[in-house]
MDAnalysis code that builds the backbone (N, CA, C; Angstrom):
import MDAnalysis as mda
import numpy as np

u = mda.Universe.empty(726, n_residues=242, atom_resindex=np.repeat(np.arange(242), 3), trajectory=True)
u.add_TopologyAttr("name", ["N", "CA", "C"] * 242)
u.add_TopologyAttr("resid", np.arange(1, 243))
u.add_TopologyAttr("resname", ["MET", "GLN", "PRO", "ILE", "SER", "LYS", "ASP", "LYS", "ILE", "LEU", "PHE", "GLU", "GLU", "LEU", "LEU", "PRO", "GLY", "GLY", "GLY", "LEU", "TRP", "SER", "TRP", "LYS", "LEU", "ARG", "ALA", "GLY", "THR", "THR", "LEU", "ARG", "LEU", "THR", "ASP", "ILE", "GLU", "GLY", "GLY", "THR", "ASN", "VAL", "GLY", "LEU", "VAL", "ALA", "TYR", "ASN", "ALA", "ASP", "ASP", "PRO", "LEU", "GLU", "ARG", "LEU", "ASN", "LEU", "PRO", "ASP", "SER", "LEU", "LYS", "ALA", "GLN", "TYR", "THR", "ALA", "LYS", "LEU", "THR", "ARG", "GLY", "HIS", "ILE", "LEU", "MET", "SER", "ASP", "MET", "GLY", "ARG", "SER", "LEU", "LEU", "SER", "ILE", "THR", "ASP", "ASP", "SER", "VAL", "GLY", "TRP", "HIS", "ASP", "PRO", "ILE", "SER", "GLY", "HIS", "SER", "ASN", "ALA", "ALA", "GLN", "VAL", "ARG", "ALA", "LYS", "TYR", "GLY", "GLU", "SER", "THR", "TYR", "GLN", "GLU", "SER", "ARG", "ASN", "ALA", "TRP", "TYR", "ARG", "ASN", "ALA", "HIS", "ASP", "ASP", "PHE", "LEU", "VAL", "GLU", "LEU", "GLY", "LYS", "HIS", "GLY", "LEU", "GLY", "LYS", "ARG", "ASP", "LEU", "CYS", "ALA", "ASN", "VAL", "ASN", "PHE", "PHE", "SER", "ARG", "VAL", "ASP", "VAL", "ASP", "ALA", "GLU", "GLY", "SER", "MET", "VAL", "PHE", "HIS", "VAL", "GLY", "ASN", "SER", "LYS", "ALA", "GLY", "ASP", "ALA", "VAL", "ASP", "LEU", "ARG", "ALA", "ASP", "LEU", "ASN", "THR", "LEU", "VAL", "VAL", "LEU", "ASN", "THR", "CYS", "GLN", "HIS", "PRO", "LEU", "ASP", "PRO", "ASN", "LEU", "ALA", "TYR", "GLU", "PRO", "LYS", "PRO", "VAL", "ARG", "LEU", "THR", "LEU", "PHE", "LYS", "THR", "PRO", "PRO", "ALA", "PRO", "ALA", "ASP", "ASP", "TYR", "CYS", "ARG", "ASN", "PHE", "ARG", "ALA", "GLU", "ASN", "GLN", "ARG", "CYS", "PHE", "ILE", "LEU", "THR", "GLU", "ARG", "TYR", "LEU", "GLY", "ALA"])
u.atoms.positions = np.array([
    [5.825, -53.181, -92.842],
    [5.386, -54.009, -91.713],
    [6.241, -55.268, -91.629],
    [6.583, -55.646, -90.412],
    [7.337, -56.868, -90.213],
    [6.440, -58.085, -90.458],
    [6.922, -59.083, -91.209],
    [6.110, -60.296, -91.412],
    [5.923, -61.038, -90.100],
    [4.823, -61.768, -90.001],
    [4.510, -62.528, -88.792],
    [4.836, -63.991, -89.041],
    [5.655, -64.561, -88.173],
    [5.956, -65.985, -88.267],
    [4.689, -66.797, -88.012],
    [4.433, -67.786, -88.860],
    [3.192, -68.564, -88.751],
    [3.044, -69.240, -87.396],
    [4.156, -69.638, -86.784],
    [4.058, -70.323, -85.495],
    [3.699, -69.374, -84.360],
    [3.712, -68.063, -84.629],
    [3.348, -67.081, -83.614],
    [1.875, -66.703, -83.678],
    [1.206, -66.986, -84.793],
    [-0.176, -66.563, -84.980],
    [-1.115, -67.409, -84.132],
    [-1.946, -66.745, -83.334],
    [-2.932, -67.422, -82.499],
    [-4.247, -67.606, -83.241],
    [-4.697, -66.593, -83.967],
    [-5.837, -66.728, -84.859],
    [-5.908, -65.524, -85.783],
    [-6.710, -65.680, -86.822],
    [-6.891, -64.618, -87.808],
    [-8.324, -64.688, -88.308],
    [-8.962, -63.530, -88.497],
    [-10.319, -63.507, -89.029],
    [-10.571, -62.192, -89.752],
    [-11.612, -62.192, -90.586],
    [-11.994, -61.009, -91.341],
    [-13.237, -60.407, -90.709],
    [-13.170, -59.131, -90.364],
    [-14.319, -58.412, -89.833],
    [-14.904, -57.568, -90.963],
    [-16.161, -57.808, -91.350],
    [-16.742, -57.071, -92.479],
    [-17.000, -55.612, -92.140],
    [-17.247, -54.804, -93.168],
    [-17.592, -53.415, -92.958],
    [-18.846, -53.279, -92.131],
    [-18.848, -52.345, -91.174],
    [-19.979, -52.174, -90.280],
    [-20.015, -53.177, -89.150],
    [-19.004, -54.046, -89.072],
    [-18.981, -55.100, -88.067],
    [-18.522, -54.610, -86.707],
    [-18.687, -55.469, -85.705],
    [-18.295, -55.178, -84.336],
    [-17.574, -56.388, -83.760],
    [-16.651, -56.130, -82.825],
    [-15.778, -57.208, -82.345],
    [-15.156, -56.787, -81.031],
    [-14.872, -57.762, -80.193],
    [-14.125, -57.501, -78.960],
    [-13.318, -58.729, -78.589],
    [-12.252, -58.486, -77.836],
    [-11.409, -59.592, -77.382],
    [-10.577, -59.111, -76.196],
    [-10.316, -60.029, -75.275],
    [-9.413, -59.740, -74.169],
    [-8.005, -60.157, -74.588],
    [-7.215, -59.178, -74.998],
    [-5.837, -59.441, -75.403],
    [-4.999, -59.685, -74.156],
    [-4.256, -60.755, -74.155],
    [-3.352, -61.027, -73.046],
    [-2.050, -60.253, -73.233],
    [-1.495, -59.771, -72.134],
    [-0.174, -59.142, -72.207],
    [0.794, -60.134, -72.845],
    [1.576, -59.652, -73.796],
    [2.450, -60.557, -74.532],
    [1.862, -61.008, -75.849],
    [0.776, -60.358, -76.267],
    [0.213, -60.603, -77.598],
    [0.061, -59.277, -78.328],
    [-0.037, -59.358, -79.642],
    [-0.201, -58.170, -80.486],
    [-1.342, -58.405, -81.460],
    [-2.159, -57.391, -81.637],
    [-3.260, -57.430, -82.600],
    [-2.871, -56.591, -83.812],
    [-2.811, -57.236, -84.981],
    [-2.559, -56.500, -86.228],
    [-3.891, -56.238, -86.933],
    [-4.134, -54.979, -87.274],
    [-5.281, -54.574, -88.080],
    [-4.790, -54.311, -89.491],
    [-5.400, -54.953, -90.483],
    [-4.966, -54.796, -91.866],
    [-6.139, -54.318, -92.722],
    [-5.924, -53.217, -93.411],
    [-6.922, -52.658, -94.330],
    [-6.920, -53.512, -95.602],
    [-8.044, -54.136, -95.921],
    [-8.112, -55.058, -97.049],
    [-8.303, -54.341, -98.377],
    [-9.194, -53.360, -98.415],
    [-9.566, -52.720, -99.676],
    [-9.018, -51.299, -99.822],
    [-8.573, -50.707, -98.717],
    [-8.207, -49.298, -98.713],
    [-9.381, -48.464, -98.243],
    [-9.096, -47.453, -97.426],
    [-10.139, -46.552, -96.966],
    [-10.989, -47.066, -95.832],
    [-10.517, -48.062, -95.100],
    [-11.299, -48.548, -93.963],
    [-11.190, -47.579, -92.793],
    [-12.045, -47.768, -91.817],
    [-11.981, -47.036, -90.551],
    [-12.277, -48.024, -89.439],
    [-11.432, -48.038, -88.425],
    [-11.628, -48.941, -87.287],
    [-11.688, -48.101, -86.021],
    [-12.895, -47.975, -85.461],
    [-13.049, -47.302, -84.178],
    [-12.706, -48.248, -83.051],
    [-11.924, -47.766, -82.069],
    [-11.433, -48.656, -81.008],
    [-11.453, -47.959, -79.659],
    [-11.943, -48.677, -78.648],
    [-11.798, -48.286, -77.248],
    [-11.159, -49.456, -76.510],
    [-10.558, -49.188, -75.344],
    [-9.803, -50.228, -74.644],
    [-9.935, -50.067, -73.134],
    [-9.839, -51.211, -72.428],
    [-10.028, -51.265, -70.984],
    [-9.051, -52.273, -70.388],
    [-8.691, -52.076, -69.125],
    [-7.964, -53.099, -68.388],
    [-8.898, -54.308, -68.254],
    [-8.543, -55.423, -68.849],
    [-9.423, -56.592, -68.862],
    [-9.672, -57.151, -67.470],
    [-8.749, -56.916, -66.538],
    [-8.895, -57.435, -65.185],
    [-9.615, -56.464, -64.257],
    [-9.711, -55.211, -64.668],
    [-10.397, -54.179, -63.879],
    [-10.880, -53.101, -64.841],
    [-12.030, -53.312, -65.504],
    [-12.458, -52.411, -66.574],
    [-12.828, -50.999, -66.126],
    [-12.819, -50.727, -64.805],
    [-12.944, -49.331, -64.382],
    [-11.750, -48.513, -64.865],
    [-10.645, -49.182, -65.127],
    [-9.479, -48.537, -65.738],
    [-9.632, -48.643, -67.243],
    [-9.605, -47.496, -67.917],
    [-9.852, -47.522, -69.362],
    [-9.030, -46.471, -70.088],
    [-9.092, -46.552, -71.414],
    [-8.345, -45.650, -72.283],
    [-8.635, -44.195, -71.943],
    [-7.579, -43.408, -71.822],
    [-7.692, -41.965, -71.608],
    [-6.969, -41.270, -72.761],
    [-7.734, -40.902, -73.785],
    [-7.112, -40.270, -74.944],
    [-6.566, -38.873, -74.655],
    [-7.253, -38.025, -73.893],
    [-6.659, -36.720, -73.605],
    [-5.270, -36.821, -72.991],
    [-5.095, -37.710, -72.001],
    [-3.771, -37.886, -71.402],
    [-2.784, -38.477, -72.399],
    [-3.243, -39.428, -73.217],
    [-2.359, -40.056, -74.199],
    [-1.797, -39.011, -75.173],
    [-2.647, -38.108, -75.615],
    [-2.213, -37.093, -76.585],
    [-1.361, -36.027, -75.912],
    [-1.813, -35.552, -74.762],
    [-1.086, -34.489, -74.059],
    [0.321, -34.938, -73.675],
    [0.439, -36.141, -73.125],
    [1.732, -36.619, -72.641],
    [2.713, -36.901, -73.773],
    [2.187, -37.174, -74.972],
    [3.068, -37.514, -76.097],
    [3.142, -36.392, -77.130],
    [2.612, -35.209, -76.785],
    [2.731, -34.000, -77.608],
    [2.253, -34.241, -79.038],
    [1.043, -34.761, -79.159],
    [0.583, -35.119, -80.497],
    [-0.922, -34.978, -80.616],
    [-1.420, -34.831, -81.849],
    [-2.852, -34.869, -82.145],
    [-3.135, -35.954, -83.178],
    [-2.167, -36.844, -83.376],
    [-2.340, -38.008, -84.228],
    [-1.649, -39.177, -83.540],
    [-1.886, -40.375, -84.028],
    [-1.241, -41.559, -83.474],
    [-0.537, -42.322, -84.578],
    [0.646, -42.856, -84.252],
    [1.407, -43.683, -85.179],
    [2.433, -44.483, -84.371],
    [3.359, -45.128, -85.055],
    [4.361, -45.966, -84.383],
    [5.105, -45.165, -83.313],
    [5.278, -45.789, -82.164],
    [5.951, -45.146, -81.038],
    [4.992, -44.671, -79.976],
    [3.774, -44.327, -80.365],
    [2.784, -43.863, -79.395],
    [2.200, -45.030, -78.620],
    [1.778, -44.738, -77.399],
    [1.076, -45.720, -76.590],
    [-0.307, -45.176, -76.248],
    [-1.243, -46.082, -75.982],
    [-2.576, -45.718, -75.535],
    [-2.602, -45.889, -74.021],
    [-2.653, -44.765, -73.315],
    [-2.543, -44.751, -71.862],
    [-3.903, -44.900, -71.208],
    [-3.901, -45.519, -70.042],
    [-5.128, -45.628, -69.259],
    [-5.265, -44.415, -68.350],
    [-6.440, -44.311, -67.711],
    [-6.652, -43.216, -66.776],
    [-5.924, -43.432, -65.456],
    [-5.191, -44.535, -65.332],
    [-4.331, -44.784, -64.177],
    [-2.859, -44.599, -64.525],
    [-2.598, -44.060, -65.704],
    [-1.227, -43.760, -66.092],
    [-0.426, -44.960, -66.531],
    [-1.112, -46.034, -66.946],
    [-0.420, -47.231, -67.420],
    [-0.620, -47.384, -68.923],
    [0.225, -48.210, -69.534],
    [0.129, -48.452, -70.968],
    [-0.780, -49.640, -71.233],
    [-1.885, -49.402, -71.931],
    [-2.762, -50.487, -72.347],
    [-2.246, -51.125, -73.630],
    [-1.976, -50.278, -74.638],
    [-1.562, -50.748, -75.956],
    [-0.433, -49.872, -76.479],
    [0.502, -50.491, -77.174],
    [1.590, -49.769, -77.838],
    [1.476, -49.973, -79.341],
    [1.670, -48.889, -80.099],
    [1.676, -48.995, -81.557],
    [3.109, -49.314, -81.976],
    [3.381, -50.589, -82.198],
    [4.750, -51.041, -82.436],
    [5.141, -51.050, -83.908],
    [4.168, -51.046, -84.797],
    [4.462, -51.008, -86.236],
    [3.261, -50.375, -86.928],
    [3.529, -49.645, -88.015],
    [2.459, -48.888, -88.650],
    [2.889, -48.469, -90.042],
    [2.141, -48.878, -91.052],
    [2.455, -48.473, -92.427],
    [1.607, -47.291, -92.891],
    [0.702, -46.812, -92.041],
    [-0.194, -45.714, -92.423],
    [0.414, -44.360, -92.069],
    [0.834, -44.209, -90.811],
    [1.510, -42.985, -90.405],
    [0.627, -41.954, -89.725],
    [-0.696, -42.111, -89.807],
    [-1.595, -41.127, -89.185],
    [-2.923, -41.807, -88.863],
    [-3.261, -41.804, -87.570],
    [-4.539, -42.347, -87.122],
    [-5.228, -41.291, -86.262],
    [-6.527, -41.148, -86.441],
    [-7.293, -40.045, -85.853],
    [-7.762, -40.355, -84.434],
    [-7.342, -39.539, -83.425],
    [-7.811, -39.739, -82.067],
    [-8.756, -38.635, -81.573],
    [-9.269, -37.786, -82.466],
    [-9.979, -36.592, -82.000],
    [-11.417, -36.461, -82.503],
    [-11.859, -37.295, -83.430],
    [-13.135, -37.032, -84.107],
    [-14.328, -37.805, -83.569],
    [-14.118, -38.731, -82.647],
    [-15.243, -39.464, -82.097],
    [-15.817, -40.479, -83.069],
    [-17.124, -40.728, -82.972],
    [-17.729, -41.782, -83.777],
    [-19.176, -41.431, -84.119],
    [-19.736, -42.134, -85.067],
    [-21.091, -41.868, -85.548],
    [-22.141, -42.413, -84.588],
    [-23.355, -41.832, -84.682],
    [-24.499, -42.369, -83.952],
    [-25.640, -42.625, -84.923],
    [-26.736, -43.159, -84.420],
    [-27.840, -43.564, -85.284],
    [-28.433, -42.393, -86.052],
    [-28.596, -41.241, -85.398],
    [-29.194, -40.080, -86.060],
    [-28.311, -39.589, -87.201],
    [-27.002, -39.568, -86.987],
    [-26.088, -39.121, -88.033],
    [-26.116, -40.063, -89.234],
    [-26.103, -41.359, -88.970],
    [-26.123, -42.343, -90.055],
    [-27.438, -42.251, -90.831],
    [-28.539, -42.091, -90.125],
    [-29.844, -41.974, -90.786],
    [-29.904, -40.723, -91.667],
    [-29.386, -39.600, -91.151],
    [-29.421, -38.354, -91.907],
    [-28.508, -38.403, -93.132],
    [-27.416, -39.118, -93.025],
    [-26.420, -39.141, -94.105],
    [-26.721, -40.189, -95.158],
    [-27.146, -41.381, -94.723],
    [-27.274, -42.498, -95.653],
    [-28.724, -42.937, -95.901],
    [-29.644, -42.443, -95.093],
    [-31.026, -42.847, -95.256],
    [-31.447, -43.892, -94.240],
    [-32.691, -44.296, -94.314],
    [-33.262, -45.258, -93.374],
    [-32.949, -46.684, -93.818],
    [-32.558, -47.510, -92.865],
    [-32.304, -48.921, -93.138],
    [-32.445, -49.686, -91.835],
    [-33.228, -50.751, -91.847],
    [-33.437, -51.541, -90.638],
    [-33.010, -52.988, -90.876],
    [-32.743, -53.681, -89.775],
    [-32.383, -55.093, -89.874],
    [-33.533, -55.911, -90.451],
    [-34.768, -55.555, -90.077],
    [-35.923, -56.301, -90.551],
    [-36.031, -56.247, -92.080],
    [-35.618, -55.126, -92.670],
    [-35.699, -54.966, -94.123],
    [-34.448, -55.462, -94.842],
    [-33.276, -55.172, -94.271],
    [-32.021, -55.400, -94.989],
    [-31.162, -56.500, -94.400],
    [-31.599, -57.091, -93.284],
    [-30.802, -58.116, -92.599],
    [-29.386, -57.583, -92.342],
    [-28.358, -58.369, -92.590],
    [-27.002, -57.961, -92.210],
    [-26.446, -56.798, -93.025],
    [-27.159, -56.384, -94.066],
    [-26.725, -55.228, -94.854],
    [-27.302, -53.914, -94.316],
    [-27.995, -53.950, -93.177],
    [-28.592, -52.722, -92.647],
    [-27.510, -51.751, -92.199],
    [-27.887, -50.474, -92.096],
    [-26.921, -49.411, -91.820],
    [-26.616, -49.347, -90.320],
    [-25.403, -49.707, -89.977],
    [-24.973, -49.690, -88.582],
    [-24.303, -48.351, -88.244],
    [-24.270, -48.036, -86.961],
    [-23.537, -46.858, -86.494],
    [-22.581, -47.265, -85.382],
    [-21.502, -46.514, -85.228],
    [-20.430, -46.904, -84.319],
    [-20.871, -46.862, -82.864],
    [-21.701, -45.886, -82.499],
    [-22.112, -45.758, -81.102],
    [-22.849, -47.011, -80.630],
    [-23.826, -47.438, -81.410],
    [-24.587, -48.633, -81.015],
    [-23.730, -49.892, -81.104],
    [-22.851, -49.965, -82.090],
    [-21.934, -51.114, -82.172],
    [-21.069, -51.203, -80.919],
    [-20.521, -50.067, -80.475],
    [-19.723, -50.064, -79.252],
    [-20.551, -50.575, -78.069],
    [-21.774, -50.074, -77.925],
    [-22.598, -50.446, -76.775],
    [-22.990, -51.921, -76.805],
    [-23.301, -52.435, -77.986],
    [-23.632, -53.858, -78.104],
    [-22.447, -54.713, -77.653],
    [-21.274, -54.357, -78.106],
    [-20.098, -55.158, -77.774],
    [-19.701, -54.992, -76.308],
    [-19.825, -53.777, -75.772],
    [-19.539, -53.553, -74.353],
    [-20.474, -54.366, -73.464],
    [-21.727, -54.491, -73.900],
    [-22.698, -55.238, -73.114],
    [-22.318, -56.695, -72.925],
    [-21.564, -57.250, -73.851],
    [-21.123, -58.644, -73.731],
    [-20.141, -58.831, -72.574],
    [-19.595, -57.715, -72.088],
    [-18.610, -57.772, -71.003],
    [-19.137, -57.100, -69.735],
    [-20.456, -56.912, -69.663],
    [-21.056, -56.315, -68.479],
    [-20.858, -54.825, -68.368],
    [-20.519, -54.169, -69.477],
    [-20.293, -52.725, -69.501],
    [-21.406, -52.049, -70.292],
    [-21.535, -50.727, -70.124],
    [-22.627, -50.026, -70.791],
    [-22.297, -48.591, -71.127],
    [-23.346, -47.762, -71.203],
    [-23.192, -46.377, -71.653],
    [-22.190, -45.591, -70.811],
    [-22.242, -45.765, -69.509],
    [-21.356, -44.978, -68.649],
    [-19.887, -45.369, -68.823],
    [-19.640, -46.512, -69.449],
    [-18.269, -47.002, -69.624],
    [-17.667, -46.617, -70.967],
    [-18.460, -46.052, -71.863],
    [-17.961, -45.712, -73.193],
    [-17.071, -44.477, -73.111],
    [-15.830, -44.628, -73.556],
    [-14.861, -43.529, -73.504],
    [-14.538, -43.068, -74.927],
    [-13.744, -42.017, -75.023],
    [-13.342, -41.500, -76.331],
    [-12.573, -42.570, -77.103],
    [-12.812, -42.632, -78.408],
    [-12.230, -43.699, -79.233],
    [-11.182, -43.182, -80.202],
    [-10.334, -44.093, -80.642],
    [-9.409, -43.861, -81.756],
    [-10.092, -44.313, -83.042],
    [-9.836, -43.610, -84.145],
    [-10.249, -44.060, -85.478],
    [-8.997, -44.458, -86.255],
    [-8.674, -45.750, -86.218],
    [-7.496, -46.216, -86.928],
    [-7.739, -46.188, -88.437],
    [-6.692, -45.852, -89.174],
    [-6.635, -45.750, -90.632],
    [-7.200, -44.430, -91.169],
    [-7.776, -43.594, -90.321],
    [-8.346, -42.322, -90.781],
    [-7.466, -41.147, -90.344],
    [-7.458, -40.105, -91.180],
    [-6.709, -38.891, -90.871],
    [-7.645, -37.693, -90.891],
    [-7.563, -36.884, -89.845],
    [-8.312, -35.631, -89.754],
    [-7.351, -34.533, -89.313],
    [-7.285, -33.460, -90.087],
    [-6.501, -32.278, -89.726],
    [-7.432, -31.202, -89.194],
    [-6.879, -30.274, -88.424],
    [-7.618, -29.108, -87.961],
    [-6.923, -27.871, -88.521],
    [-7.657, -27.053, -89.284],
    [-7.031, -25.886, -89.918],
    [-6.978, -24.705, -88.951],
    [-6.459, -23.580, -89.436],
    [-6.241, -22.408, -88.585],
    [-7.539, -21.849, -88.013],
    [-8.658, -22.099, -88.691],
    [-9.962, -21.628, -88.204],
    [-10.647, -22.628, -87.280],
    [-10.002, -23.770, -87.057],
    [-10.575, -24.776, -86.174],
    [-11.468, -25.787, -86.860],
    [-11.554, -25.723, -88.204],
    [-12.368, -26.689, -88.941],
    [-11.619, -28.007, -89.073],
    [-12.359, -29.114, -88.993],
    [-11.766, -30.440, -89.099],
    [-11.895, -30.933, -90.531],
    [-10.781, -31.404, -91.083],
    [-10.715, -31.790, -92.496],
    [-10.361, -33.270, -92.590],
    [-11.257, -34.067, -93.171],
    [-11.048, -35.501, -93.362],
    [-10.271, -35.742, -94.652],
    [-9.240, -36.602, -94.585],
    [-8.416, -36.913, -95.750],
    [-8.887, -38.215, -96.386],
    [-9.450, -38.115, -97.568],
    [-9.877, -39.301, -98.309],
    [-8.639, -40.055, -98.806],
    [-8.639, -41.379, -98.669],
    [-7.532, -42.184, -99.183],
    [-6.309, -42.210, -98.297],
    [-6.480, -41.900, -97.015],
    [-5.334, -41.918, -96.104],
    [-4.708, -43.299, -95.997],
    [-5.532, -44.340, -96.056],
    [-5.054, -45.715, -95.937],
    [-5.270, -46.452, -97.248],
    [-4.258, -47.209, -97.641],
    [-4.313, -47.975, -98.891],
    [-4.511, -49.466, -98.590],
    [-4.954, -50.207, -99.590],
    [-5.110, -51.654, -99.437],
    [-3.786, -52.284, -99.009],
    [-3.813, -53.074, -97.969],
    [-2.609, -53.719, -97.448],
    [-1.966, -52.981, -96.301],
    [-2.356, -51.731, -96.043],
    [-1.810, -51.004, -94.895],
    [-2.224, -51.697, -93.604],
    [-1.365, -51.575, -92.583],
    [-1.627, -52.277, -91.327],
    [-1.029, -51.517, -90.158],
    [-1.527, -51.840, -88.967],
    [-1.007, -51.270, -87.726],
    [-1.006, -52.369, -86.666],
    [0.073, -52.424, -85.866],
    [0.221, -53.423, -84.810],
    [-0.007, -52.780, -83.443],
    [-0.861, -53.404, -82.628],
    [-1.176, -52.940, -81.283],
    [-0.755, -54.005, -80.287],
    [0.326, -53.753, -79.568],
    [0.818, -54.695, -78.563],
    [0.098, -54.455, -77.239],
    [-0.397, -55.522, -76.634],
    [-1.038, -55.420, -75.330],
    [0.038, -55.408, -74.250],
    [0.112, -54.306, -73.488],
    [1.080, -54.205, -72.398],
    [0.469, -54.633, -71.072],
    [-0.854, -54.548, -70.974],
    [-1.639, -55.152, -69.903],
    [-2.592, -56.160, -70.537],
    [-3.240, -56.978, -69.721],
    [-4.383, -57.727, -70.233],
    [-5.449, -56.689, -70.597],
    [-5.749, -56.578, -71.869],
    [-6.528, -55.433, -72.359],
    [-7.749, -55.891, -73.135],
    [-8.912, -55.413, -72.692],
    [-10.145, -55.629, -73.441],
    [-10.207, -54.592, -74.558],
    [-10.213, -55.068, -75.791],
    [-10.316, -54.199, -76.963],
    [-11.713, -54.353, -77.550],
    [-12.379, -53.233, -77.792],
    [-13.706, -53.212, -78.404],
    [-13.620, -52.344, -79.645],
    [-14.016, -52.885, -80.798],
    [-13.867, -52.117, -82.027],
    [-15.021, -52.360, -82.984],
    [-15.117, -51.479, -83.975],
    [-16.085, -51.637, -85.058],
    [-15.500, -51.059, -86.336],
    [-16.118, -51.422, -87.460],
    [-15.638, -50.975, -88.766],
    [-16.682, -50.101, -89.459],
    [-17.335, -49.246, -88.682],
    [-18.264, -48.280, -89.264],
    [-17.478, -47.135, -89.922],
    [-18.112, -46.456, -90.882],
    [-17.455, -45.341, -91.548],
    [-17.170, -44.207, -90.567],
    [-16.114, -43.479, -90.858],
    [-15.732, -42.335, -90.034],
    [-16.844, -41.286, -90.083],
    [-17.139, -40.628, -88.951],
    [-18.234, -39.652, -88.954],
    [-18.026, -38.471, -89.901],
    [-16.781, -38.172, -90.271],
    [-16.510, -37.063, -91.182],
    [-16.233, -37.523, -92.614],
    [-16.358, -38.808, -92.891],
    [-16.149, -39.317, -94.241],
    [-17.168, -38.657, -95.187],
    [-16.700, -37.967, -96.248],
    [-17.642, -37.259, -97.129],
    [-18.422, -38.167, -98.074],
    [-18.083, -39.440, -98.141],
    [-18.803, -40.374, -99.010],
    [-20.257, -40.462, -98.565],
    [-21.189, -40.144, -99.452],
    [-22.613, -40.149, -99.121],
    [-23.260, -41.520, -99.300],
    [-22.481, -42.495, -99.743],
    [-22.975, -43.870, -99.843],
    [-22.523, -44.648, -98.610],
    [-23.388, -45.543, -98.136],
    [-23.039, -46.388, -97.009],
    [-22.151, -47.521, -97.522],
    [-20.838, -47.367, -97.320],
    [-19.868, -48.324, -97.853],
    [-18.745, -48.583, -96.846],
    [-19.054, -49.089, -95.654],
    [-17.994, -49.409, -94.698],
    [-17.106, -50.526, -95.223],
    [-15.817, -50.455, -94.887],
    [-14.837, -51.391, -95.435],
    [-14.391, -52.397, -94.376],
    [-13.977, -53.581, -94.814],
    [-13.562, -54.630, -93.867],
    [-12.143, -54.423, -93.349],
    [-11.794, -55.197, -92.330],
    [-10.434, -55.205, -91.799],
    [-10.092, -56.643, -91.399],
    [-8.843, -57.032, -91.624],
    [-8.377, -58.346, -91.166],
    [-7.774, -58.191, -89.775],
    [-8.133, -59.105, -88.879],
    [-7.632, -59.120, -87.510],
    [-6.701, -60.312, -87.353],
    [-5.475, -60.057, -86.926],
    [-4.502, -61.124, -86.704],
    [-3.922, -60.979, -85.308],
    [-4.116, -61.987, -84.469],
    [-3.556, -61.969, -83.118],
    [-2.353, -62.900, -83.073],
    [-1.239, -62.378, -82.577],
    [-0.025, -63.200, -82.532],
    [0.781, -62.916, -81.272],
    [1.626, -63.878, -80.931],
    [2.430, -63.790, -79.712],
    [3.638, -62.891, -79.911],
    [3.906, -62.046, -78.915],
    [5.072, -61.164, -78.940],
    [5.625, -61.056, -77.526],
    [6.920, -60.795, -77.389],
    [7.490, -60.639, -76.050],
    [7.112, -59.288, -75.455],
    [7.209, -59.141, -74.127],
    [6.956, -57.832, -73.514],
    [8.002, -56.815, -73.938],
    [7.729, -55.550, -73.667],
    [8.623, -54.469, -74.105],
    [9.975, -54.554, -73.413],
    [11.068, -54.650, -74.170],
    [12.400, -54.663, -73.562],
    [12.822, -53.254, -73.128],
    [13.963, -53.157, -72.510],
    [14.442, -51.856, -72.012],
    [14.648, -50.858, -73.132],
    [15.037, -51.331, -74.319],
    [15.297, -50.419, -75.432],
    [14.098, -50.295, -76.378],
    [12.921, -50.672, -75.901],
    [11.720, -50.628, -76.735],
    [11.457, -49.217, -77.251],
    [11.131, -49.110, -78.537],
    [10.918, -47.810, -79.173],
    [9.750, -47.064, -78.527],
    [8.648, -47.767, -78.264],
    [7.484, -47.120, -77.659],
    [7.780, -46.688, -76.225],
    [8.471, -47.528, -75.491],
    [8.828, -47.205, -74.105],
    [9.629, -45.906, -74.035],
    [10.538, -45.722, -74.975],
    [11.465, -44.592, -74.918],
    [11.072, -43.435, -75.823],
    [9.877, -43.473, -76.393],
    [9.437, -42.417, -77.311],
    [9.308, -41.081, -76.604],
    [8.806, -41.090, -75.378],
    [8.700, -39.902, -74.536],
    [9.039, -40.293, -73.100],
    [9.438, -39.312, -72.303],
    [9.718, -39.583, -70.893],
    [8.455, -40.079, -70.184],
    [7.295, -39.536, -70.567],
    [6.048, -39.972, -69.943],
    [5.756, -41.433, -70.279],
    [6.141, -41.874, -71.472],
    [5.970, -43.282, -71.826],
    [6.767, -44.174, -70.876],
    [7.982, -43.758, -70.563],
    [8.803, -44.541, -69.651],
    [8.125, -44.677, -68.296],
    [7.542, -43.571, -67.808],
    [6.844, -43.628, -66.521],
    [5.627, -44.551, -66.603],
    [4.934, -44.532, -67.739],
    [3.785, -45.428, -67.913],
    [4.200, -46.889, -67.835],
    [5.327, -47.218, -68.445],
    [5.783, -48.605, -68.421],
    [6.238, -49.014, -67.022],
    [6.825, -48.090, -66.274],
    [7.185, -48.409, -64.881],
    [5.927, -48.751, -64.084],
    [4.885, -47.923, -64.227],
    [3.630, -48.190, -63.521],
    [2.993, -49.490, -63.996],
    [3.077, -49.751, -65.279],
    [2.508, -50.982, -65.839],
    [3.204, -52.214, -65.271],
    [4.517, -52.174, -65.255],
    [5.284, -53.343, -64.777],
    [5.137, -53.522, -63.279],
    [5.007, -52.438, -62.523],
    [4.734, -52.574, -61.090],
    [3.382, -53.249, -60.875],
    [2.400, -52.846, -61.652],
    [1.058, -53.437, -61.556],
    [1.079, -54.919, -61.872],
    [1.762, -55.279, -62.953],
    [1.850, -56.683, -63.333],
    [2.622, -57.506, -62.308],
    [3.652, -56.894, -61.737],
    [4.458, -57.589, -60.735],
    [3.713, -57.831, -59.450],
    [2.781, -56.905, -59.135],
    [2.015, -57.036, -57.897],
    [0.912, -58.065, -58.020],
])
């Protein structure tokens, strides 16, 4: 990972395991996610901050870039064919875009019963409700929840169609950089991956670092990763110019 110059950092904070967070990233900024302990999972959805009816379209993102995983060079495309976020740096190499996220029933069945009234901030959270709570802060709700990425997690699909979760895919200190190509509302949580075989409720924290970066130049790696990426950036820049 490229070091971040201190004068470029806008802010930095630690999001605990099971936590939820959102921010409107301005175009020209990058959000770095850093795994503190190893084995974290960060579920993420994204929207055009200026028009949230435009949102992350994972099927198009995967189809257009000929992939079932995400890493450096890939972009997260909107349903309008524009680039919301670009993965400009990545020390992990594999992030899961196909497995979805946990809900309350799954967490209860896997980890047992836990309520806020009994456990306060240590209660067992689930990704679905975390997403909805955070979306509500921006006037969005259930109908706005789209398919999510699980950063730091790896899931393979075998010849029989079974999904296989890889324990230890991310190590302590691993990180991924997400450059905002539009003004982008990012909503995320640090709940455990729904396929994580660990039967203990042990969600891991992530460090969030927002820093200033220039827009994608003509020779940008993400822009030129696929021909469809180039078309996405043309549409993005036309939108910004208008």
